[in-house]
N, C-alpha and C positions, 0 to 999 in steps of 0.2 A: 091905711094906718101903718106907721113905721113899726118895725119889730120891737124896738125898745119901749114904745108906748104899749104894745101888747103885753110885754113882760111886766111893766109897771102895773097894768090893770090886773093881770093874773096874780101878781105877787100880793095884791091887796086881799085876795081870796085865800091863798095858801102859798106863803113865800117859798118854803123848800120845794113844794111840788112845781112851782113856776120855774125854778132853777133846773129841776130834773127834766122838764118838758122842752128845754132849749138845747140846741147844739152850740158848743163852745169852741172858741179858738180858731186858728187858721185851718185846722183839719176837721172842724165841725163835728166834734165828738159829742154824743148825747149825754146830758147830765145824769140821766137815770143809771148810768154805769158807775157812778161815783164810788160806791163802796167796793166794787170789784177791782177798781183801779187803785185803791189804797187811800182814798180821800176820806176824812172823818165825817164829812157831811156834804150835801150838795153845795152849800154856801162856801165851804172850804175849797171845793173845786173851782167855783166861780171866782172867788177871790184870788186864787193862784193864777188862773189863766189871764186875769186882768192885769197882772204884773208885767206881762210882756211875752215876746216870742219864745224865749227859752222855756218858760213854764208851759206854753202851748205845745211846744215840741215834746216836753216831758209827758204831757197829757196824751199825745199821739202814741208815744212809745208805750205808755201804760196800757192804752187801749189795745195796741197790737200784741203785746206780750201777755196780758192778763185776761183779755176779753175775746179777742178774735184771732186765735192761732191760725185759722184758715186764711185770713187776710195776710197775716205775716208770711206764711209759707208761700202764698201766691205772689206776694211782692218779691220775696227772695228769689223765686223762680222766674220773675218777670212775666208771669201769666196774667195779663191785664184783665182778661175777661173774668177769671176766677177772683182776682183782687176786687173788681167792681162788685161782683156778686156777694162776697163776704163782707166787704166794707160798707156797701150801701144797701144791701138787700136785693131781692129779685127785681125791684122796680127801678133799678138804676137807669140813667139815660143811655140810650143805645150808642151814642157817640163816645161815652166815657172811656171805654177800654182803648180805643184808637187815640183819644186825646192824651191819655196817660202814657202810652207808648211814644207818641210824638214828643211830649215834654221830656220824657226820660232820655230819648235820643238827642234832644237839643242840649241837655244839661249834663250828660254823663261825662 
């Protein structure tokens, strides 16, 4: 089943909860952080990120500055293992830190 089909099915049960259960934008930020990031509602968050990449980057900045200071500090220090742990939780893919470092070095 496609993810959008799952969202539609879940939204029929509880629309705000379905938005909070999804990760949004290019940076895959969970909707349940909407209030801490300054959005009035989960729906306001979803509507914002669907406008384009600028709003998705704003969402990422809001997450990093208002929700996960540990991820922000790790990113600033380029500590890819700590960034993965703070951004994705302890179950992050083992290759993630190395991939982040590689992409950073390619694009810096």
